[in-house]
C-alpha positions in Angstrom: -0.1 0.2 -0.1 2.6 2.6 0.7 4.7 1.7 -2.6 1.7 2.1 -4.6 1.3 5.7 -2.9 4.7 6.7 -3.2 4.4 5.4 -6.8 1.6 7.8 -7.4 3.0 10.5 -5.4 6.1 10.6 -7.6 4.4 10.5 -10.7 2.3 13.5 -10.0 5.3 15.2 -8.9 7.0 14.6 -12.4 4.0 15.6 -13.9 3.7 19.0 -12.2 6.8 19.6 -11.8 7.5 22.8 -14.2 3.7 24.2 -14.2 4.7 27.2 -12.8 6.9 28.1 -15.9 3.6 27.8 -18.1 1.6 30.7 -16.2 1.4 33.7 -17.6 0.1 37.0 -15.6 -1.5 39.3 -17.4 -2.1 43.1 -16.2 -3.9 44.6 -18.9 -7.0 44.4 -16.2 -7.1 46.2 -12.9 -6.6 43.0 -11.3 -3.8 40.7 -12.5 -5.1 37.8 -14.4 -3.2 34.6 -14.3 -3.4 32.2 -17.9 -2.3 28.9 -18.2 -0.1 28.4 -21.5 -1.0 25.0 -22.6 1.8 25.0 -25.7 4.5 25.2 -22.8 3.1 22.6 -20.6 2.9 20.3 -23.5 6.9 21.1 -23.8 7.7 20.4 -20.3 9.4 17.5 -19.8 8.1 15.5 -22.7 
């Protein structure tokens, strides 16, 4: 059971490793808007 949890934890950690690099802050609006740049996410770690 613990080994299976460790495998899933490692998998999700690897999948989400570079997600912050794919976020773009748009400051056109009065409040900053964060958008997810999908092409960047597709190229991270693949």
